[in-house]
N, C-alpha and C positions, 0 to 999 in steps of 0.2 A: 688080685694076684693070692694063688693058692701057695701052699707052705713051699719053703725054700729050701731042695736037698740038692748038697755040693759034696761033692766027690772031690778031696785034694790028694793027691800025690805028690810028697816030697824027695827031690832027688836026694841022693846018695852027697853027702857032706863028707869032704877029704881036708882037711888042714894038718900042718904040722907046727909044730910046738917044741922051740927051742929046749932044751933039754937045763938049762941055767936057769928057764923060766918057770920051772915047772913049779909051782905052789897053788895052796886052794885058792888064794885072793886072784891069782892069774887066771884060772881055770874056772871060776866063779864068772867073771868080768867077761872072759870069752863064750860063754854057755850064755850070760844074759845079753850078751849084743848080739848075736845068732839067733836068738827067740826072740828079739825085739825086731829084728828083719824081716825073720819070717814070718811075723804078724804083721808087718807092713805090706807084706807080699800079699798076706791073706787078706787083709782087708781092702787093698786096692783090686783084686780080682772078683771079690765080694761085690763090689760097688759096680763093676764092671757088668757082673753076672746080673744084679739088679734093675740098673738101667738098660740094658739087651731086654730082658722079659719085659719091664715096662713099656718099652718101644713096640714090641711086639703085640702086647695088647690093649694098647691105647684107642681110641676109638676114632678110626679113618673119616675122613670129611674135616672133623672139628679142631683138630691139631695138624699143622705141617708142620714136619723137621726140618729146622735150620741149620742141621752140621753138631759137631761135636765143639766143648770148648776143654779146654788143659783148665784144673784148676789145681793147687795146693790147698794144705791142710796141716797144722799142727796137732796131732796125737799123744797118748800118753806112751804109744809105741813110737813115736818120732814124725818128722815130717814125711806126708805122701803125696802121691801125684796123680791126679788120677781124670780119664775123660768122662763128661756129662753133656748129655743130648740137650739142645735148646731146642724149645717149640713156641709156634705162633699161632694163637686162636683168630679165629675169624674177625674175631672183634680188636684184632690189632696186639692182643695183651701178649706179654712174651714169659715164659715160664719152662722151669725144670722140675720134670716129672719126679727125677730120683731125689731133689730137694724136698720137694712136698711127702713122697713117700718116707723118708728117713728122716724129715725133721730140722733140716741145713735153714737156717736163717742166710736172709740175702747177705752177698759179701762177707761171710763167716769163713774166719780162716783159721779157727782153733777150735776143737772140740771144747761142749760145757766141762766135762770131766777134767781135762786138762787144764782148762781157765779155771775150776775152783781149785785142784789139786796147789797152783801156781797162788792163788789168793790165801788157801793155809798157809803155806811155807811162809807167805809175804808176812801173815799177823804173827807167826810162831816166831819167826826168827827177827823180827821187828822192823824189818826195813825190805824194800824191793831189790836191793842190789843183794844183802844177804840171802833173798829166796833166789836170785838168780845163781849165785854162786853154790846154793844147796841142789839143787837143779841140775847143777853142770858136773857137780859131785858124783851124785844119784846116775844119771844118766848119761852122763858124756857130751849131751849138747843142752842148750836152752837158747830161749830168747831173751832177748835185751832187758834189763830191769824197768826199761821204759814202755816196753810193749806187754809187761807183767803188769805194771802200776795201771795201764792202760784197760787191762782187761777188769782189774780189782774197782776200777771206777764203773765201768760195766755192771758188773755182780752188783756193786751198790744202787745202782739206779732200778736194778730191776726188784 
């Protein structure tokens, strides 16, 4: 696959801010949430473009297309949902070309960078519950402390 050149046109954005709510903290939060949302949309679109290109460039006859599967992933930008194509080799083995290309492991539901950030916060804050609380305060959403604990244990095994 050659270099990926993507042009993204962002739509005009319009939103109303109540006058009594205008302060720096409120404006910062709106811009932060908006930039995360744009990042999620961009990431989902890029994954679709890469998957489309991999399908077009695959070796014909060796892999048969078996349809798309919806997948969810937690990233530093928030939760994303995207489709990836499932293929079957002549030998009967199943594979996702997108996973192989971008390094997603089987059944991976969170990016490694996001999992590491949660682990660091758990270490610094002293507990998984505190880590969950800090992530909730920083980002506005968070995985459960049990999910964070499971991620830290997986990191430890590696």
